[in-house]
VEXFI-339821 format. One record per residue (C-alpha): residue number from 1; residue in three letters; x, y, z. Coordinates in nm, 3 decimals, decimal comma, padded with zeros to 5 digits. Layout:
+-----+-----+---------+---------+---------+
:   n : res :    east :   north :      up :
+-----+-----+---------+---------+---------+
: NUM : Ala :       X :       Y :       Z :
...
+-----+-----+---------+---------+---------+
***
This chain:
+-----+-----+---------+---------+---------+
:   n : res :    east :   north :      up :
+-----+-----+---------+---------+---------+
:   1 : Met :  19,009 :  11,164 :  08,733 :
:   2 : Glu :  19,236 :  11,421 :  08,894 :
:   3 : Arg :  19,397 :  11,709 :  08,711 :
:   4 : Glu :  19,771 :  11,713 :  08,676 :
:   5 : Glu :  19,953 :  11,974 :  08,879 :
:   6 : Thr :  20,141 :  12,239 :  08,685 :
:   7 : Lys :  20,484 :  12,371 :  08,780 :
:   8 : Thr :  20,322 :  12,675 :  08,939 :
:   9 : Gly :  20,116 :  12,451 :  09,164 :
:  10 : Gly :  19,775 :  12,517 :  08,998 :
:  11 : Ala :  19,563 :  12,257 :  08,823 :
:  12 : Ala :  19,632 :  12,206 :  08,453 :
:  13 : Pro :  19,329 :  12,257 :  08,228 :
:  14 : Ser :  19,169 :  11,929 :  08,125 :
:  15 : Phe :  18,977 :  11,843 :  07,810 :
:  16 : Gly :  18,653 :  12,039 :  07,789 :
:  17 : Asp :  18,763 :  12,322 :  08,019 :
:  18 : Thr :  18,705 :  12,670 :  07,893 :
:  19 : Glu :  18,836 :  12,998 :  08,021 :
:  20 : Glu :  18,488 :  13,071 :  08,150 :
:  21 : Ala :  18,478 :  12,753 :  08,359 :
:  22 : Leu :  18,828 :  12,769 :  08,502 :
:  23 : Gly :  18,833 :  12,927 :  08,845 :
:  24 : Glu :  18,452 :  12,917 :  08,901 :
:  25 : Arg :  18,293 :  12,736 :  09,189 :
:  26 : Cys :  18,035 :  12,462 :  09,147 :
:  27 : Ala :  17,684 :  12,605 :  09,107 :
:  28 : His :  17,546 :  12,371 :  09,372 :
:  29 : Pro :  17,485 :  12,588 :  09,682 :
:  30 : Glu :  17,662 :  12,359 :  09,930 :
:  31 : Cys :  17,964 :  12,268 :  09,718 :
:  32 : Arg :  18,311 :  12,421 :  09,741 :
:  33 : Glu :  18,474 :  12,237 :  09,445 :
:  34 : Ser :  18,551 :  12,406 :  09,115 :
:  35 : Gly :  18,282 :  12,393 :  08,849 :
:  36 : Arg :  18,450 :  12,233 :  08,549 :
:  37 : Phe :  18,147 :  12,071 :  08,384 :
:  38 : Arg :  17,865 :  12,260 :  08,220 :
:  39 : Ala :  17,496 :  12,180 :  08,210 :
:  40 : Pro :  17,224 :  12,377 :  08,028 :
:  41 : Lys :  17,007 :  12,603 :  08,242 :
:  42 : Ser :  16,683 :  12,550 :  08,048 :
:  43 : Arg :  16,534 :  12,396 :  07,737 :
:  44 : Asp :  16,468 :  12,741 :  07,593 :
:  45 : Asn :  16,823 :  12,866 :  07,643 :
:  46 : Leu :  17,062 :  12,581 :  07,572 :
:  47 : Gly :  17,357 :  12,818 :  07,530 :
:  48 : Asp :  17,344 :  12,938 :  07,893 :
:  49 : Tyr :  17,507 :  12,701 :  08,143 :
:  50 : Phe :  17,545 :  12,614 :  08,507 :
:  51 : Trp :  17,898 :  12,503 :  08,598 :
:  52 : Phe :  17,918 :  12,203 :  08,830 :
:  53 : Cys :  18,174 :  11,970 :  08,976 :
:  54 : Leu :  18,166 :  11,613 :  08,842 :
:  55 : Asp :  17,939 :  11,472 :  09,115 :
:  56 : His :  17,686 :  11,753 :  09,089 :
:  57 : Val :  17,676 :  11,761 :  08,708 :
:  58 : Arg :  17,595 :  11,389 :  08,715 :
:  59 : Glu :  17,319 :  11,451 :  08,968 :
:  60 : Tyr :  17,181 :  11,747 :  08,767 :
:  61 : Asn :  17,187 :  11,557 :  08,438 :
:  62 : Ala :  17,015 :  11,253 :  08,591 :
:  63 : Ala :  16,729 :  11,473 :  08,715 :
:  64 : Trp :  16,703 :  11,706 :  08,413 :
:  65 : Asn :  16,432 :  11,624 :  08,158 :
:  66 : Tyr :  16,435 :  11,820 :  07,832 :
:  67 : Phe :  16,078 :  11,711 :  07,752 :
:  68 : Ala :  15,926 :  11,804 :  08,089 :
:  69 : Asp :  15,595 :  11,995 :  08,057 :
:  70 : Met :  15,557 :  11,906 :  07,686 :
:  71 : Asp :  15,257 :  11,719 :  07,545 :
:  72 : Asp :  15,296 :  11,426 :  07,303 :
:  73 : Ala :  15,252 :  11,640 :  06,991 :
:  74 : Ala :  15,519 :  11,887 :  07,102 :
:  75 : Ile :  15,758 :  11,601 :  07,183 :
:  76 : Glu :  15,697 :  11,444 :  06,841 :
:  77 : Gln :  15,757 :  11,777 :  06,669 :
:  78 : Ala :  16,080 :  11,832 :  06,865 :
:  79 : Leu :  16,206 :  11,484 :  06,777 :
:  80 : Arg :  16,128 :  11,531 :  06,407 :
:  81 : His :  16,297 :  11,871 :  06,410 :
:  82 : Asp :  16,605 :  11,725 :  06,582 :
:  83 : Ser :  16,627 :  11,433 :  06,339 :
:  84 : Val :  16,728 :  11,680 :  06,065 :
:  85 : Trp :  16,950 :  11,893 :  06,292 :
:  86 : Gln :  16,700 :  12,182 :  06,308 :
:  87 : Arg :  16,726 :  12,239 :  05,932 :
:  88 : Pro :  16,430 :  12,306 :  05,700 :
:  89 : Thr :  16,334 :  12,009 :  05,484 :
:  90 : Trp :  16,105 :  11,946 :  05,187 :
:  91 : Pro :  16,019 :  11,650 :  04,967 :
:  92 : Leu :  16,268 :  11,572 :  04,691 :
:  93 : Gly :  16,206 :  11,772 :  04,374 :
:  94 : Val :  15,957 :  12,016 :  04,527 :
:  95 : Arg :  16,170 :  12,325 :  04,596 :
:  96 : Ala :  16,025 :  12,580 :  04,358 :
:  97 : Gly :  16,226 :  12,876 :  04,242 :
:  98 : Leu :  16,568 :  12,712 :  04,266 :
:  99 : Pro :  16,772 :  12,615 :  03,962 :
: 100 : Arg :  16,731 :  12,256 :  03,856 :
: 101 : Phe :  17,016 :  12,009 :  03,889 :
: 102 : Arg :  17,206 :  11,994 :  03,563 :
: 103 : Asp :  17,358 :  11,657 :  03,474 :
: 104 : Thr :  17,649 :  11,779 :  03,260 :
: 105 : Met :  17,799 :  11,431 :  03,235 :
: 106 : Asn :  17,459 :  11,275 :  03,151 :
: 107 : Leu :  17,491 :  11,031 :  03,440 :
: 108 : Phe :  17,116 :  11,025 :  03,494 :
: 109 : His :  17,031 :  11,012 :  03,122 :
: 110 : Arg :  16,863 :  11,348 :  03,110 :
: 111 : Asp :  16,895 :  11,581 :  02,816 :
: 112 : Asp :  16,891 :  11,912 :  03,007 :
: 113 : Thr :  17,221 :  12,005 :  02,851 :
: 114 : Leu :  17,367 :  11,923 :  02,515 :
: 115 : Glu :  17,725 :  11,836 :  02,442 :
: 116 : Pro :  17,906 :  12,120 :  02,262 :
: 117 : Lys :  17,908 :  11,931 :  01,932 :
: 118 : Met :  17,536 :  11,859 :  01,953 :
: 119 : Ala :  17,464 :  12,217 :  02,057 :
: 120 : Arg :  17,646 :  12,341 :  01,745 :
: 121 : Glu :  17,452 :  12,093 :  01,527 :
: 122 : Ala :  17,125 :  12,210 :  01,684 :
: 123 : Ala :  17,210 :  12,575 :  01,619 :
: 124 : Val :  17,308 :  12,505 :  01,257 :
: 125 : Gln :  16,993 :  12,298 :  01,201 :
: 126 : Met :  16,764 :  12,566 :  01,346 :
: 127 : Lys :  16,932 :  12,837 :  01,139 :
: 128 : Ala :  16,883 :  12,636 :  00,819 :
: 129 : Met :  16,516 :  12,553 :  00,883 :
: 130 : Thr :  16,232 :  12,750 :  00,732 :
: 131 : Gly :  15,958 :  12,905 :  00,941 :
: 132 : Glu :  15,717 :  12,629 :  00,840 :
: 133 : Glu :  15,963 :  12,361 :  00,951 :
: 134 : Arg :  16,014 :  12,534 :  01,286 :
: 135 : Arg :  15,636 :  12,550 :  01,338 :
: 136 : Ala :  15,614 :  12,180 :  01,248 :
: 137 : Met :  15,880 :  12,097 :  01,511 :
: 138 : Ser :  15,686 :  12,298 :  01,767 :
: 139 : Glu :  15,360 :  12,122 :  01,673 :
: 140 : Leu :  15,524 :  11,785 :  01,731 :
: 141 : Gly :  15,696 :  11,902 :  02,051 :
: 142 : Leu :  16,045 :  11,835 :  01,916 :
: 143 : Glu :  16,371 :  12,023 :  01,963 :
: 144 : Pro :  16,690 :  12,023 :  01,759 :
: 145 : Pro :  16,906 :  11,842 :  01,680 :
: 146 : Leu :  16,633 :  11,641 :  01,509 :
: 147 : Thr :  16,692 :  11,304 :  01,344 :
: 148 : Arg :  16,458 :  11,107 :  01,122 :
: 149 : Ala :  16,434 :  10,837 :  01,389 :
: 150 : Asp :  16,325 :  11,096 :  01,652 :
: 151 : Leu :  16,067 :  11,237 :  01,412 :
: 152 : Lys :  15,924 :  10,896 :  01,329 :
: 153 : Leu :  15,906 :  10,790 :  01,696 :
: 154 : Arg :  15,731 :  11,111 :  01,804 :
: 155 : Tyr :  15,484 :  11,086 :  01,513 :
: 156 : Lys :  15,392 :  10,728 :  01,604 :
: 157 : Ile :  15,327 :  10,824 :  01,967 :
: 158 : Leu :  15,111 :  11,124 :  01,874 :
: 159 : Ala :  14,922 :  10,934 :  01,602 :
: 160 : Lys :  14,830 :  10,656 :  01,846 :
: 161 : Thr :  14,715 :  10,893 :  02,121 :
: 162 : Leu :  14,522 :  11,131 :  01,890 :
: 163 : His :  14,360 :  10,871 :  01,663 :
: 164 : Pro :  13,977 :  10,895 :  01,660 :
: 165 : Asp :  13,940 :  10,529 :  01,758 :
: 166 : Ala :  14,144 :  10,597 :  02,076 :
: 167 : Asn :  13,948 :  10,914 :  02,159 :
: 168 : Gly :  13,591 :  10,807 :  02,089 :
: 169 : Gly :  13,550 :  11,045 :  01,794 :
: 170 : Asp :  13,664 :  11,360 :  01,980 :
: 171 : Lys :  13,670 :  11,642 :  01,722 :
: 172 : Lys :  13,950 :  11,836 :  01,895 :
: 173 : Ala :  14,176 :  11,528 :  01,892 :
: 174 : Glu :  14,087 :  11,471 :  01,525 :
: 175 : Glu :  14,182 :  11,828 :  01,433 :
: 176 : Arg :  14,505 :  11,801 :  01,630 :
: 177 : Leu :  14,584 :  11,473 :  01,446 :
: 178 : Lys :  14,541 :  11,654 :  01,113 :
: 179 : Ser :  14,789 :  11,924 :  01,216 :
: 180 : Val :  15,031 :  11,655 :  01,345 :
: 181 : Asn :  15,004 :  11,471 :  01,010 :
: 182 : His :  15,079 :  11,794 :  00,822 :
: 183 : Ala :  15,376 :  11,873 :  01,048 :
: 184 : Tyr :  15,511 :  11,520 :  01,006 :
: 185 : Lys :  15,491 :  11,542 :  00,625 :
: 186 : Thr :  15,663 :  11,882 :  00,631 :
: 187 : Leu :  15,956 :  11,754 :  00,835 :
: 188 : Arg :  15,973 :  11,411 :  00,666 :
: 189 : Asp :  16,029 :  11,578 :  00,329 :
: 190 : Ser :  16,289 :  11,818 :  00,471 :
: 191 : Asp :  16,653 :  11,767 :  00,378 :
: 192 : Arg :  16,769 :  11,947 :  00,695 :
: 193 : Leu :  16,727 :  11,652 :  00,935 :
: 194 : Ile :  17,040 :  11,486 :  01,069 :
+-----+-----+---------+---------+---------+
***
């Protein structure tokens, strides 16, 4: 592919030419053509180039091996690093210290955020509750806004898991079941549930 001649008689820049490459000679010692095509000088410095003519860049690229003098483990590591464009990676959900994804539209059915109406109801419900009712909610692991259906479901789950028959007579589980029963009765009799 030949360059078009300009009106001044010089060659017009072609695609890929840079100011640095225009006017330089081919880096091959016996070549007199202009070096229009770049090739990296080394694996460690990929931003530093030789400038070759088309024939010599093809020859250089055919002989150049990025993985020369690397053992299998180093090649594997380089390939893995290149597969993610030299960016750090980590397993999904493991990045500690960063804010969690908040599903404001509840597309993934998570309750990290409440709708404004529910947030107001939760605030009103918490304000109206007594200290004993708040402790009962904490004992059951519940958060406002609390409905009777939520309370009943949570109580059934805790009663099944803490029952002495399910725990082989464990005294700690039995004591915890007693406090869960008391918390359930406190909230069941409350008129502040939604």
